[in-house]
C-alpha positions in Angstrom: -25.0 12.3 -24.8 -24.9 15.9 -23.6 -28.5 16.3 -24.5 -29.5 13.1 -22.7 -27.6 13.6 -19.5 -27.6 17.4 -19.0 -29.8 19.4 -21.4 -32.9 17.2 -21.2 -32.9 16.8 -17.4 -32.6 20.6 -16.9 -35.3 21.3 -19.4 -37.7 18.7 -17.8 -37.0 20.0 -14.3 -37.9 23.5 -15.4 -41.0 22.3 -17.2 -42.1 20.4 -14.1 -41.6 23.4 -11.8 -43.5 25.6 -14.3 -46.4 23.1 -14.2 -46.6 23.1 -10.3 -46.0 26.8 -9.4 -49.1 28.9 -8.9 -50.2 30.6 -12.1 -47.6 28.7 -14.1 -45.2 31.6 -13.5 -41.9 31.1 -15.4 -40.1 33.6 -13.2 -40.9 31.6 -10.0 -40.0 28.4 -11.8 -36.5 29.8 -12.7 -36.0 30.9 -9.0 -36.8 27.3 -7.9 -34.6 25.8 -10.6 -31.7 28.0 -9.5 -32.1 27.0 -5.9 -32.3 23.3 -6.8 -29.2 23.4 -9.0 -27.3 25.4 -6.4 -28.2 22.8 -3.8 -27.1 19.9 -6.0 -23.8 21.6 -6.7 -23.4 22.9 -3.1 -20.5 20.6 -2.1 -18.5 21.6 -5.2 -19.4 25.3 -4.8 -18.3 25.3 -1.2 -15.0 23.7 -2.0 -14.4 26.1 -4.9 -15.2 29.2 -2.8 -12.9 28.1 0.0 -10.1 27.3 -2.3 -10.4 30.7 -4.1 -10.4 32.5 -0.8 -7.3 30.6 0.5 -5.5 31.4 -2.7 -6.3 35.0 -2.4 -5.0 35.0 1.2 -1.6 33.8 0.3 -1.3 35.8 -3.0 1.0 38.4 -1.5 3.5 35.7 -0.4 3.2 34.1 -3.9 4.1 37.5 -5.5 7.1 37.8 -3.2 8.4 34.4 -4.2 8.0 35.3 -7.9 10.1 38.4 -7.4 12.7 36.7 -5.3 13.2 33.7 -7.6 12.4 35.3 -10.9 15.8 34.2 -12.3 15.6 30.6 -10.9 12.3 29.0 -12.1 13.2 25.6 -10.6 13.8 27.0 -7.1 10.7 29.2 -7.4 8.6 26.1 -8.2 9.9 24.3 -5.1 9.2 27.4 -2.9 5.7 27.7 -4.3 4.9 24.0 -3.6 6.3 24.4 -0.1 4.1 27.5 0.5 1.0 25.7 -0.8 1.9 22.7 1.5 2.4 25.0 4.5 -1.0 26.6 4.0 -2.6 23.3 2.9 -3.7 24.9 -0.3 -4.1 23.0 -3.7 -3.7 25.6 -6.5 -5.9 23.4 -8.8 -8.6 22.7 -6.2 -10.6 25.9 -7.1 -10.6 25.0 -10.8 -11.8 21.4 -10.7 -15.2 22.0 -9.1 -15.8 24.8 -11.6 -15.0 22.4 -14.5 -17.4 19.8 -13.1 -20.2 22.5 -12.8 -19.6 23.7 -16.4 -21.8 21.1 -18.2 -24.8 22.1 -15.9 -24.2 25.7 -16.7 -24.0 25.0 -20.4 -27.2 23.0 -20.2 -29.1 25.8 -18.5 -27.7 28.2 -21.1 -29.0 26.1 -23.9 -32.4 25.6 -22.3 -33.0 29.4 -22.3 -31.1 30.0 -25.6 -33.2 27.5 -27.5 -36.5 28.7 -25.9 -39.7 26.7 -25.7 -40.8 25.8 -29.2 -42.8 22.7 -30.1 -39.6 21.0 -31.1 -38.1 21.8 -27.6 -41.2 20.7 -25.7 -41.2 17.4 -27.6 -38.2 16.5 -25.4 -40.4 16.5 -22.3 -40.4 13.1 -20.5 -43.7 11.1 -20.9 -44.3 11.3 -17.1 -44.2 15.1 -17.1 -47.2 17.0 -18.4 -46.4 18.9 -21.6 -47.9 22.3 -21.2 -47.9 22.8 -25.0 -47.1 26.5 -24.5 -44.9 28.4 -22.0 -46.0 31.8 -20.9 -42.8 33.7 -20.7 -44.2 36.7 -18.8 -42.7 36.5 -15.3 -44.5 38.0 -12.3 -47.1 39.5 -14.8 -44.8 42.1 -16.3 -41.3 40.8 -17.2 -41.1 39.3 -20.7 -38.3 36.7 -20.3 -38.3 35.8 -24.0 -36.6 39.1 -25.0 -33.4 40.8 -23.8 -33.8 42.8 -20.6 -31.3 45.6 -19.8 -32.3 46.1 -16.1 -31.8 42.3 -15.5 -28.4 42.6 -17.2 -27.4 45.5 -14.9 -28.5 43.5 -11.9 -26.4 40.6 -13.1 -23.4 42.9 -13.5 -24.0 44.5 -10.0 -24.1 41.0 -8.3 -21.0 40.1 -10.2 -19.3 43.2 -8.9 -20.4 42.3 -5.3 -19.1 38.8 -5.6 -15.7 39.8 -7.1 -15.2 42.5 -4.5 -15.9 40.1 -1.7 -13.3 37.6 -3.1 -10.6 40.2 -3.1 -8.4 40.0 0.0 -8.9 42.7 2.6 -5.3 42.3 3.8 -3.1 45.4 3.7 -0.5 45.0 0.8 3.0 44.0 1.8 5.4 47.0 1.2 8.8 45.8 0.0 11.4 46.6 -2.5 9.1 45.3 -5.2 6.3 47.7 -4.2 6.0 48.8 -7.8 5.0 45.2 -8.9 2.6 44.9 -5.9 1.0 48.1 -6.9 0.6 46.9 -10.5 -0.9 43.6 -9.2 -3.4 45.6 -7.0 -4.2 47.8 -10.0 -4.9 44.7 -12.2 -7.1 43.2 -9.5 -9.0 46.5 -9.3 -9.4 46.5 -13.1 -10.8 43.0 -13.0 -13.3 44.0 -10.3 -14.8 46.5 -12.7 -14.2 44.7 -16.1 -16.0 41.5 -15.2 -19.2 43.2 -14.2 -19.0 45.4 -17.3 -18.5 42.3 -19.4 -21.5 40.6 -17.7 -23.7 43.6 -18.5 -22.5 43.7 -22.1 -23.1 40.0 -22.7 -26.3 40.0 -20.6 -28.1 42.6 -22.8 -27.6 40.3 -25.8 -29.3 37.3 -24.1 -32.9 36.4 -23.5 -34.3 37.8 -20.2 -34.8 34.3 -18.8 -31.2 33.4 -19.1 -30.1 36.8 -17.7 -32.5 36.3 -14.8 -31.0 32.9 -14.1 -27.5 34.5 -14.3 -28.4 37.2 -11.8 -30.0 34.7 -9.4 -27.1 32.2 -9.4 -24.6 35.0 -8.9 -26.7 36.4 -6.1 -27.0 33.0 -4.4 -23.3 32.5 -4.7 -22.7 35.9 -2.9 -24.9 34.7 0.0 -23.1 31.4 0.0 -19.7 33.2 0.2 -21.0 35.4 3.0 -22.0 32.3 5.0 -18.8 30.4 4.3 -16.6 33.4 5.2 -18.5 34.1 8.3 -18.2 30.5 9.4 -14.5 30.5 8.7 -14.0 33.7 10.8 -15.9 32.1 13.6 -13.7 29.0 13.5 -10.5 31.2 13.7 -11.9 33.2 16.6 -12.7 29.9 18.5 -9.1 28.7 17.9 -7.7 31.9 19.2 
């Protein structure tokens, strides 16, 4: 079922794009594939980004409640729900869109992971021309069939940019629990560096085609975040 509804459609879309782009360039086909998938998942992505940002904004207040009601879990839960309701934030709304996107991400992963052997190309739909062979040299000089360290570094750099952007720019609230707040800030900072490092580490073990897609989809997400944040700031300024 997964192959029929996710893997095969993604594979066929990539093959179709490969057939129609000038010079049958796989790199250009991957760029177009990334744009199409991002557009298809745009409503879910926008919702997820907005929810993550809203949760980041109220995180200092959440931490205050955790400290204030650390010995009364029931009361802490009520206060948390009241806080989410006050700010119209659903703590699960940022996870659901990501879960819905997951099958598409796994399908793309499998397309590049399995490569373009005769067995794979036998899954091309009858109404799409089977190229018989896929030239995996992108832009005339990048071999996407083997691991590519520069692409892995670019994927890590874009991950760092995205993570840093999501971190709230608000000044930390100084209170009697400043030690815990400092620890939270330190953990966030560690995540900001650990996730890109992990991306590079995993990226150098994968075929270049998959790393290239990873880099592109993260980069497009960064631009999407920039657009959404800018629009939200404009709305706030108009209300003021």
